[in-house]
C-alpha positions in Angstrom: 91.7 26.9 34.8 90.7 29.8 32.6 89.8 28.8 29.1 89.4 32.4 27.6 92.9 33.7 27.7 95.9 32.1 25.8 98.9 30.9 27.7 102.0 30.5 25.5 105.0 28.6 26.9 108.4 29.7 25.6 111.6 27.7 25.9 114.9 29.5 25.4 118.3 27.9 24.7 120.1 29.8 27.4 123.5 30.3 25.7 125.3 32.7 23.3 122.9 35.0 21.4 119.9 32.8 21.5 117.8 34.1 24.5 117.8 37.8 23.6 116.2 37.7 20.2 113.7 35.1 21.3 112.6 37.4 24.2 112.5 40.3 21.7 110.2 38.3 19.4 108.0 37.4 22.3 107.7 41.0 23.3 106.5 41.8 19.8 104.0 39.0 19.7 102.7 40.1 23.1 102.2 43.6 21.8 100.1 42.2 19.0 98.1 39.9 21.3 97.7 41.9 24.6 95.3 39.3 26.2 97.8 36.5 25.9 100.1 35.4 28.7 103.7 34.2 28.1 105.8 32.1 30.4 109.4 32.5 29.3 111.6 29.6 30.4 115.4 29.9 30.6 118.0 29.4 33.3 118.1 31.9 36.2 121.4 33.3 34.9 120.1 33.8 31.4 116.9 35.5 32.6 118.9 37.8 34.9 120.9 38.9 31.9 118.0 39.4 29.5 115.1 40.6 31.6 115.3 44.2 33.1 115.1 44.3 36.9 112.0 46.5 36.9 109.0 45.7 34.7 108.9 48.3 31.9 106.5 48.7 29.1 106.4 45.6 26.9 107.0 43.0 29.7 103.6 43.1 31.5 102.3 39.8 30.1 105.7 38.0 30.0 106.7 36.1 33.1 110.4 35.0 33.5 110.5 31.4 34.7 113.7 29.6 35.7 114.6 26.0 34.8 117.3 23.8 36.3 120.7 24.7 34.7 122.1 21.2 35.4 125.1 22.6 37.3 126.0 20.5 40.3 126.2 22.1 43.8 129.4 24.1 44.2 130.1 24.0 40.5 133.4 25.8 39.6 133.7 26.7 35.8 136.8 25.2 34.2 136.9 27.9 31.5 135.6 25.5 28.8 132.6 27.3 27.3 131.1 23.9 26.2 131.0 22.5 29.8 127.9 24.4 31.1 126.1 23.7 27.8 126.6 19.9 28.1 125.6 20.0 31.8 122.4 21.9 31.0 121.5 19.5 28.2 121.8 16.5 30.5 119.0 18.1 32.5 116.8 18.5 29.4 113.9 17.9 28.8 113.0 16.9 32.4 113.7 20.4 33.7 111.3 21.9 31.2 108.5 19.3 31.9 108.6 20.0 35.6 108.7 23.8 35.0 105.7 23.7 32.7 103.4 22.0 35.2 104.4 24.6 37.8 103.7 27.5 35.3 100.2 26.2 34.5 99.3 26.1 38.2 100.9 29.5 38.9 99.2 31.3 36.0 95.9 29.4 36.2 95.7 29.0 32.5 96.3 25.8 30.5 99.1 26.0 27.9 97.7 26.8 24.4 101.0 26.9 22.4 104.6 25.8 22.7 107.1 28.3 21.2 110.7 27.1 21.5 114.2 27.6 20.3 114.4 25.2 17.3 117.3 23.4 19.0 114.7 21.8 21.3 113.3 18.9 19.2 111.6 17.5 22.3 109.1 20.2 21.8 107.4 18.0 19.2 106.7 15.3 21.8 105.7 17.7 24.5 103.3 19.7 22.2 101.7 16.4 20.9 101.2 15.3 24.5 99.5 18.6 25.4 97.5 18.8 22.2 98.9 22.2 21.3 100.8 23.7 18.3 104.6 23.5 18.4 106.3 26.5 16.8 110.1 26.4 16.8 112.2 29.5 16.1 115.4 29.1 14.1 118.0 31.8 14.7 120.4 31.1 11.9 120.1 31.3 8.1 118.2 29.3 5.6 121.1 27.3 4.2 122.3 25.8 7.6 118.6 24.9 8.3 118.3 23.0 5.0 121.6 21.2 5.7 120.3 20.0 9.1 117.0 18.9 7.6 118.9 16.8 5.1 121.2 15.2 7.7 120.1 11.7 7.0 120.4 12.1 3.2 123.9 13.6 3.6 125.1 10.8 5.9 123.6 8.1 3.7 125.2 9.6 0.6 128.7 10.1 2.1 128.8 7.3 4.7 131.7 7.7 7.1 135.3 8.5 6.6 137.1 11.0 4.4 134.9 13.9 3.3 137.7 15.8 1.6 136.8 16.9 -1.9 133.2 15.8 -1.7 130.4 18.3 -2.7 126.7 18.4 -2.1 125.5 18.5 -5.7 122.6 16.2 -4.8 120.9 19.1 -2.8 119.5 21.9 -5.1 121.4 25.1 -4.3 124.3 23.3 -2.6 126.2 22.3 -5.7 129.3 24.4 -4.8 129.1 23.5 -1.1 131.8 21.1 0.2 131.0 18.5 2.8 133.7 20.0 5.0 131.8 23.3 4.9 128.9 21.8 6.8 128.3 22.1 10.6 130.4 19.4 12.2 127.5 17.8 13.9 126.1 16.8 10.5 129.1 15.0 9.0 130.9 13.9 12.2 128.3 13.4 14.9 129.5 12.6 18.4 127.1 10.2 20.1 128.7 11.1 23.5 127.9 14.8 23.0 124.6 16.0 24.4 124.8 18.9 21.9 125.2 16.5 18.9 122.3 14.4 20.2 120.1 17.5 20.5 120.9 18.6 17.0 120.1 15.2 15.6 116.8 15.2 17.4 116.0 18.7 16.0 116.7 17.5 12.4 114.4 14.5 12.8 111.5 16.4 14.3 111.2 19.8 12.6 108.9 18.4 10.0 106.4 17.8 12.8 106.2 21.5 13.7 103.0 23.4 13.1 105.2 26.2 11.6 108.8 27.2 11.9 109.8 30.9 12.3 113.2 31.8 10.8 115.3 34.9 11.6 115.8 35.5 7.9 114.3 37.2 4.9 112.8 35.0 2.2 114.1 37.2 -0.6 117.7 36.7 0.5 117.8 33.1 -0.7 114.5 32.2 -2.5 115.8 28.9 -3.9 116.7 27.6 -0.5 113.4 28.8 1.0 111.6 26.9 -1.7 113.5 23.8 -0.7 112.6 24.3 3.0 108.9 24.6 2.1 109.1 21.2 0.5 110.3 19.7 3.8 108.4 21.6 6.4 104.7 22.3 7.1 104.9 26.1 7.2 108.0 28.3 6.8 107.7 31.8 8.1 110.7 34.1 7.5 110.3 36.8 10.0 113.7 38.4 10.1 115.7 40.3 10.7 114.3 40.2 14.3 116.5 43.0 15.6 115.0 46.1 13.9 111.4 44.9 14.1 111.6 43.6 17.7 113.8 46.0 19.7 115.8 44.2 22.4 116.4 45.4 25.9 118.6 48.4 25.4 122.1 48.6 27.0 123.9 51.9 27.5 126.9 52.8 25.4 129.1 52.7 28.5 132.4 52.9 26.6 131.4 55.8 24.3 131.6 54.0 21.0 129.2 56.2 19.2 130.7 59.5 20.3 134.1 58.1 19.3 132.8 57.1 15.9 131.3 60.6 15.5 134.9 61.9 15.5 136.1 59.6 12.7 135.9 60.2 8.9 133.0 58.6 7.0 133.6 55.0 5.8 137.1 54.8 7.5 136.7 52.5 10.5 137.0 48.7 10.7 134.7 47.3 13.4 135.9 44.0 14.9 133.9 41.5 16.9 134.0 37.8 17.2 130.7 37.4 19.1 129.8 36.4 22.6 131.3 32.9 22.6 134.6 32.8 20.7 138.0 34.4 21.3 140.5 33.6 18.6 143.6 31.7 19.7 146.6 33.7 20.9 148.7 33.5 17.7 145.7 34.8 15.7 145.2 37.7 18.1 148.8 38.6 17.8 148.6 38.4 14.0 145.5 40.6 13.9 147.1 43.2 16.2 150.2 43.4 14.0 148.1 43.6 10.8 146.0 46.5 12.2 149.1 48.4 13.3 150.9 47.9 10.0 148.0 48.9 7.8 147.2 51.9 10.1 143.4 52.0 9.6 141.2 53.3 12.4 139.5 50.4 14.2 136.9 49.8 17.0 137.4 46.3 18.6 134.7 44.8 20.8 136.9 42.4 22.7 135.5 39.5 24.6 137.5 39.0 27.8 140.5 40.9 29.2 142.3 42.6 26.3 145.3 43.4 28.5 145.8 39.7 29.2 145.3 38.4 25.7 146.6 41.0 23.4 150.2 42.3 23.1 150.7 44.8 25.9 152.4 47.4 23.8 149.5 47.1 21.3 146.9 47.8 24.0 148.9 50.7 25.3 149.4 52.3 21.9 145.7 51.8 21.2 144.8 53.7 24.4 147.0 56.5 23.4 145.7 56.8 19.9 142.6 58.7 18.8 142.4 56.4 15.7 141.7 53.2 17.6 139.6 51.9 20.4 139.3 48.6 22.3 136.1 48.0 24.5 134.6 45.2 26.4 131.2 45.7 24.8 129.8 47.7 21.9 126.2 48.5 20.8 126.8 46.5 17.6 123.8 47.4 15.6 124.3 51.1 16.3 128.0 50.8 15.4 127.3 49.0 12.1 124.7 51.7 11.2 127.2 54.5 11.8 128.5 56.3 8.7 132.1 56.0 9.9 132.2 52.2 9.7 133.6 50.9 6.4 134.0 47.1 7.2 133.1 44.5 9.8 135.6 41.8 10.8 133.4 39.0 12.1 133.2 35.3 13.0 130.2 35.0 10.6 127.5 34.3 13.2 124.1 34.8 11.6 122.9 37.6 13.9 126.1 39.5 13.2 125.7 39.1 9.5 122.1 40.3 9.6 123.2 43.3 11.5 125.9 43.9 8.8 123.0 43.8 6.2 121.1 46.4 8.3 124.1 48.6 8.4 125.0 48.0 4.7 128.6 47.1 5.7 130.8 44.6 3.9 132.4 41.8 5.9 135.8 40.2 6.4 135.2 36.8 7.8 137.0 34.3 10.1 134.5 31.4 10.7 135.0 29.0 13.6 132.2 26.5 14.0 128.6 25.6 13.5 126.9 27.4 10.7 129.6 30.0 10.2 131.4 28.4 7.3 128.1 28.1 5.3 127.4 31.7 6.2 130.8 32.7 4.8 130.1 30.9 1.6 126.8 32.7 1.2 128.4 36.1 1.7 131.2 35.4 -0.7 129.4 33.5 -3.5 125.7 34.3 -3.3 125.6 37.9 -2.1 129.3 38.8 -2.9 129.3 41.4 0.0 132.5 40.3 1.8 135.6 38.2 1.8 136.8 35.3 3.9 140.4 35.4 5.3 143.0 33.4 3.4 142.9 29.7 4.5 140.1 30.6 6.9 142.4 31.8 9.7 143.9 35.1 10.9 147.4 35.7 9.6 149.2 39.0 9.4 149.6 39.0 5.6 146.1 37.5 5.0 144.4 40.1 7.2 146.3 43.0 5.5 145.4 41.7 2.1 141.7 41.4 3.1 141.6 44.8 4.6 143.2 46.4 1.6 140.8 44.6 -0.8 137.7 45.7 1.0 138.8 49.2 1.9 141.0 50.4 -1.0 140.1 48.5 -4.2 137.4 48.6 -6.8 136.4 45.2 -5.7 135.8 46.6 -2.3 133.6 49.4 -3.8 131.5 46.7 -5.4 131.2 44.8 -2.1 130.0 48.0 -0.4 127.4 48.5 -3.2 126.1 45.0 -2.8 126.0 45.4 1.0 123.9 48.5 0.4 121.6 46.5 -1.8 121.2 43.9 1.0 120.3 46.7 3.3 117.5 47.7 1.1 116.3 44.2 0.7 116.1 43.4 4.4 114.6 46.8 5.4 111.8 46.4 2.8 111.0 43.1 4.3 110.1 44.6 7.6 108.0 47.4 6.2 104.2 47.3 6.7 103.6 45.4 3.5 107.0 43.5 3.5 107.3 39.7 3.5 108.7 39.5 7.0 105.9 41.6 8.4 103.2 39.5 6.7 104.9 36.3 7.9 105.0 37.7 11.4 101.3 38.4 11.3 100.8 34.7 10.3 103.0 33.7 13.2 100.9 35.7 15.7 97.7 34.0 14.4 99.2 30.5 14.9 100.7 31.2 18.3 97.7 32.9 19.8 94.7 31.2 18.0 
């Protein structure tokens, strides 16, 4: 096998918003190290969704490689989004071990580095066996990462049972965080869940990583970054990935941007709950009623069939109105950057929040699972650039109150100002001399040395 060129193996977690930013990051690393070769491993379905069918500029040194998705022959989805994740994780890590051996033979170059989604704690074992660096990439914020790293301490402190009313004052920077605000896998692990087992493995092994790349900006939460550096070998905040590592573009098939061009500045509420979650029916009804009563223009990127899940008269009236629009997909970053958008109603996924920072748009938040509750707390108490919905769920009165607060009050003006300040902070980080740019250069050195 050739010993002169570098062969970087990349493992993607093939669900939700994980593969696309990892591929975008690999494209940027590849551009900085043109002699390196990358084998990008994900499921066949995920690669088909994220790799363009032709081989345009920026993909020449990146080979899409498929791993077993764990689905049995003739598998028929039940509609439960967790089911394919659990089946995939049952095939891990054997599917990746097999694929790596084949990739080495196909490329003719031994693996020189293992770059993985941080979820894959088995990367520590594999990299050690290969004698190569392991560099996990964390796609959420700093606070959820610190919480996971402190899993053992949290469980030891709280034990099991009732977490109501308990705070994390024993972790610097978490004094106001309640135990119930943590990701469920930390405080209530399920030993029968492959996902919970994976997250526990991650928490136990990240300290073994040569470096960890985080899709964040170190100036956003410097106290927490300092804490992370006390636990991990090397912390590289390289975010936000999106503006510095352009993803594969998708056309604005539904005409979102031309429609926004026709709206008044700072008048539109953009709504999206991400690629995984659809709120329960009673919350969708409540949101529909709130939007109609308050009468503000809105653009709703709706996952699934809106005609089946939203009130039929609401969908019909939306189609007839020039002030509202429901689409199956929207170019979210372009939407949030548009001058017509005044607020973003979101599930608090980290990628969505980073894009709200890039757009300088305040958020109205309805968190569901994982890191989303911690993200909401950061927005409300640390950056003060948004508001969570009353009691954490969508109700008609609570949504109207939140919309009025953000759109029509002095408090909302202050939120928009702070969102604009966050925009300046994150965009300075990706400038030539910015912290994220310098950290990215360090990442390239580690991955390709």
